[in-house]
Backbone as CSV, one residue per row, in Angstrom:
resi,resn,N_x,N_y,N_z,CA_x,CA_y,CA_z,C_x,C_y,C_z
1,UNK,0.845,-1.166,0.000,0.000,0.000,0.000,0.891,1.230,0.000
2,UNK,0.329,2.336,-0.452,1.035,3.604,-0.368,0.399,4.451,0.720
3,UNK,1.215,5.343,1.278,0.764,6.269,2.312,1.342,7.646,1.989
4,UNK,0.749,8.713,2.533,1.220,10.044,2.179,2.635,10.367,2.665
5,UNK,3.054,9.735,3.761,4.410,9.988,4.271,4.808,8.890,5.259
6,UNK,6.074,8.942,5.660,6.623,7.913,6.549,5.905,7.901,7.894
7,UNK,5.570,9.071,8.430,4.913,9.133,9.734,3.565,8.409,9.714
8,UNK,2.777,8.635,8.682,1.491,7.927,8.556,1.756,6.434,8.426
9,UNK,2.753,6.062,7.632,3.105,4.652,7.474,3.473,4.006,8.790
10,UNK,4.265,4.709,9.591,4.672,4.158,10.887,3.476,3.951,11.806
11,UNK,2.571,4.915,11.863,1.385,4.761,12.720,0.526,3.592,12.252
12,UNK,0.330,3.503,10.946,-0.509,2.450,10.386,0.109,1.072,10.630
13,UNK,1.391,0.933,10.324,2.063,-0.358,10.508,2.104,-0.747,11.980
14,UNK,2.444,0.194,12.847,2.506,-0.120,14.288,1.158,-0.639,14.784
15,UNK,0.073,0.002,14.391,-1.253,-0.438,14.813,-1.550,-1.843,14.298
16,UNK,-1.263,-2.092,13.030,-1.539,-3.417,12.455,-0.694,-4.504,13.116
17,UNK,0.557,-4.182,13.474,1.409,-5.161,14.175,0.886,-5.373,15.595
18,UNK,0.583,-4.286,16.302,0.086,-4.414,17.671,-1.212,-5.204,17.734
19,UNK,-2.073,-5.053,16.714,-3.344,-5.778,16.680,-3.194,-7.204,16.166
20,UNK,-1.990,-7.582,15.737,-1.769,-8.944,15.254,-2.289,-9.200,13.853
21,UNK,-2.635,-8.142,13.122,-3.107,-8.314,11.749,-1.947,-8.692,10.844
22,UNK,-0.801,-8.052,11.051,0.406,-8.337,10.263,1.554,-8.652,11.197
23,UNK,2.544,-9.366,10.691,3.721,-9.683,11.485,4.758,-8.573,11.401
24,UNK,4.798,-7.899,10.255,5.865,-6.945,9.990,5.417,-5.998,8.891
25,UNK,5.963,-4.809,8.907,5.738,-3.866,7.819,7.013,-3.113,7.512
26,UNK,7.317,-2.959,6.248,8.459,-2.166,5.805,7.944,-0.874,5.205
27,UNK,8.589,0.226,5.542,8.201,1.532,5.029,9.346,2.051,4.171
28,UNK,9.053,2.271,2.903,10.062,2.704,1.940,9.741,4.144,1.534
29,UNK,10.557,5.109,1.972,10.281,6.499,1.619,10.750,6.816,0.188
30,UNK,10.366,8.002,-0.269,10.904,8.500,-1.522,10.183,8.047,-2.772
31,UNK,8.950,7.640,-2.654,8.174,7.175,-3.796,7.482,8.368,-4.451
32,UNK,7.472,8.394,-5.777,6.692,9.382,-6.515,5.584,8.643,-7.242
33,UNK,4.352,9.056,-7.019,3.209,8.412,-7.656,2.556,9.379,-8.630
34,UNK,2.291,8.898,-9.814,1.555,9.650,-10.823,0.320,8.822,-11.142
35,UNK,-0.852,9.428,-11.010,-2.092,8.665,-11.108,-3.232,9.570,-11.570
36,UNK,-4.288,8.949,-12.024,-5.490,9.692,-12.407,-6.451,9.667,-11.227
37,UNK,-6.954,10.838,-10.846,-7.899,10.933,-9.742,-8.927,12.009,-10.071
38,UNK,-10.182,11.605,-10.101,-11.306,12.510,-10.356,-11.087,13.322,-11.632
39,UNK,-10.623,12.634,-12.683,-10.484,13.233,-13.999,-9.202,13.990,-14.261
40,UNK,-8.337,14.107,-13.276,-7.079,14.838,-13.453,-5.898,13.909,-13.196
41,UNK,-4.790,14.180,-13.864,-3.561,13.445,-13.601,-2.834,14.160,-12.463
42,UNK,-2.543,13.409,-11.415,-1.926,13.952,-10.204,-0.516,13.398,-10.037
43,UNK,0.303,14.102,-9.276,1.658,13.657,-8.922,1.879,13.983,-7.455
44,UNK,2.246,12.978,-6.667,2.462,13.173,-5.240,3.645,12.361,-4.744
45,UNK,4.292,12.891,-3.721,5.298,12.123,-2.987,4.551,11.219,-2.016
46,UNK,4.987,9.984,-1.923,4.375,9.017,-1.011,5.465,8.119,-0.442
47,UNK,5.071,7.243,0.433,5.928,6.164,0.919,5.220,4.853,0.602
48,UNK,5.999,3.815,0.386,5.469,2.486,0.101,5.516,1.659,1.377
49,UNK,4.430,0.977,1.678,4.375,0.089,2.842,4.179,-1.335,2.336
50,UNK,5.069,-2.212,2.746,4.973,-3.636,2.410,4.663,-4.366,3.708
51,UNK,3.557,-5.074,3.721,3.101,-5.764,4.925,3.241,-7.271,4.752
52,UNK,3.624,-7.952,5.814,3.750,-9.410,5.794,2.701,-10.015,6.714
53,UNK,1.927,-10.936,6.165,0.879,-11.590,6.934,0.541,-12.925,6.292
54,UNK,-0.179,-13.725,7.028,-0.610,-15.017,6.515,-1.926,-14.843,5.763
55,UNK,-2.204,-15.785,4.883,-3.387,-15.693,4.033,-4.682,-15.577,4.830
56,UNK,-4.759,-16.279,5.958,-6.012,-16.221,6.713,-6.246,-14.866,7.387
57,UNK,-5.222,-13.996,7.417,-5.373,-12.658,7.981,-5.743,-11.612,6.929
58,UNK,-5.771,-11.995,5.665,-6.059,-11.046,4.584,-7.423,-10.365,4.754
59,UNK,-8.498,-11.087,5.061,-9.782,-10.382,5.242,-9.713,-9.308,6.323
60,UNK,-9.005,-9.576,7.414,-8.863,-8.577,8.479,-8.074,-7.370,7.983
61,UNK,-7.021,-7.615,7.186,-6.245,-6.514,6.631,-7.108,-5.661,5.704
62,UNK,-7.882,-6.315,4.852,-8.699,-5.588,3.883,-9.811,-4.781,4.555
63,UNK,-10.165,-5.143,5.773,-11.131,-4.366,6.548,-10.429,-3.284,7.364
64,UNK,-9.371,-3.668,8.064,-8.737,-2.762,9.033,-7.894,-1.666,8.380
65,UNK,-7.116,-1.993,7.362,-6.231,-0.991,6.746,-7.010,0.227,6.235
66,UNK,-8.109,0.053,5.499,-8.860,1.242,5.063,-9.444,2.062,6.224
67,UNK,-9.752,1.403,7.339,-10.252,2.130,8.509,-9.178,3.066,9.074
68,UNK,-7.922,2.639,9.009,-6.808,3.397,9.568,-6.225,4.407,8.586
69,UNK,-6.441,4.203,7.318,-5.768,4.951,6.257,-6.432,6.311,6.019
70,UNK,-5.626,7.360,5.786,-6.216,8.683,5.565,-6.798,8.913,4.168
71,UNK,-6.443,8.071,3.191,-6.931,8.289,1.829,-8.392,7.874,1.696
72,UNK,-9.107,8.544,0.825,-10.490,8.194,0.520,-10.570,6.796,-0.094
73,UNK,-9.635,6.475,-0.979,-9.563,5.160,-1.618,-8.121,4.656,-1.499
74,UNK,-7.773,4.026,-0.376,-6.393,3.568,-0.214,-6.065,2.371,-1.112
75,UNK,-4.815,2.338,-1.531,-4.304,1.186,-2.283,-3.967,0.087,-1.281
76,UNK,-4.707,-0.987,-1.321,-4.410,-2.154,-0.493,-4.476,-3.348,-1.431
77,UNK,-3.323,-3.856,-1.800,-3.237,-4.985,-2.723,-2.616,-6.174,-2.020
78,UNK,-3.069,-7.361,-2.353,-2.533,-8.582,-1.780,-1.860,-9.364,-2.904
79,UNK,-0.576,-9.624,-2.736,0.197,-10.369,-3.720,0.589,-11.712,-3.117
80,UNK,0.472,-12.787,-3.861,0.774,-14.109,-3.297,2.270,-14.344,-3.140
81,UNK,2.600,-15.127,-2.138,3.970,-15.606,-1.950,4.001,-17.028,-2.496
82,UNK,4.846,-17.260,-3.474,4.945,-18.579,-4.097,5.698,-19.552,-3.201
83,UNK,6.748,-19.066,-2.568,7.558,-19.898,-1.680,8.313,-18.975,-0.732
84,UNK,8.858,-19.533,0.320,9.632,-18.749,1.274,10.465,-19.631,2.163
85,UNK,11.401,-19.008,2.848,12.275,-19.697,3.801,11.405,-20.209,4.951
86,UNK,11.422,-21.503,5.176,10.551,-22.146,6.158,10.516,-21.477,7.521
87,UNK,11.685,-21.235,8.149,11.667,-20.588,9.463,11.034,-19.192,9.439
88,UNK,11.224,-18.454,8.359,10.596,-17.136,8.257,9.080,-17.274,8.168
89,UNK,8.605,-18.220,7.359,7.165,-18.430,7.237,6.561,-18.885,8.567
90,UNK,7.310,-19.696,9.329,6.851,-20.109,10.660,6.713,-18.896,11.581
91,UNK,7.727,-18.019,11.564,7.689,-16.807,12.386,6.498,-15.939,11.988
92,UNK,6.273,-15.819,10.693,5.154,-15.025,10.188,3.834,-15.546,10.748
93,UNK,3.651,-16.852,10.692,2.420,-17.463,11.202,2.282,-17.248,12.711
94,UNK,3.382,-17.365,13.434,3.345,-17.200,14.891,3.109,-15.752,15.305
95,UNK,3.456,-14.807,14.442,3.398,-13.395,14.798,2.080,-12.724,14.445
96,UNK,1.198,-13.430,13.798,-0.105,-12.881,13.465,-1.186,-13.678,14.173
97,UNK,-2.277,-13.017,14.459,-3.406,-13.687,15.104,-4.268,-14.282,14.001
98,UNK,-4.292,-15.575,13.936,-5.054,-16.220,12.874,-6.540,-16.211,13.206
99,UNK,-7.334,-16.487,12.217,-8.778,-16.579,12.403,-9.089,-17.626,13.464
100,UNK,-8.358,-18.719,13.437,-8.584,-19.799,14.424,-8.355,-19.315,15.850
101,UNK,-7.360,-18.411,16.063,-7.054,-17.933,17.397,-8.118,-16.986,17.939
102,UNK,-8.881,-16.342,17.047,-9.867,-15.358,17.484,-11.188,-16.009,17.873
103,UNK,-11.419,-17.216,17.447,-12.709,-17.869,17.723,-12.764,-18.476,19.112
């Protein structure tokens, strides 16, 4: 997802980690976005946020991230992980609250 600046990214990621929605978030500053919005081509500085979570937490992310995000229509995309280092994937699963844990 993109955010307007690093500070917003930090607040958003910290909340999602504290709530157990995601295990980790990386904030990459210095992004320039050019996009069409309400009929005009816009250009803005943004930061990129990459979130790590398990598949069963995706519905919670898709609900919670827009609630926290300042944009009217936030970019929240889910990209699949084809494979990963086993111990890292184990840590990821342990660091998020799965649907099973909430019931």
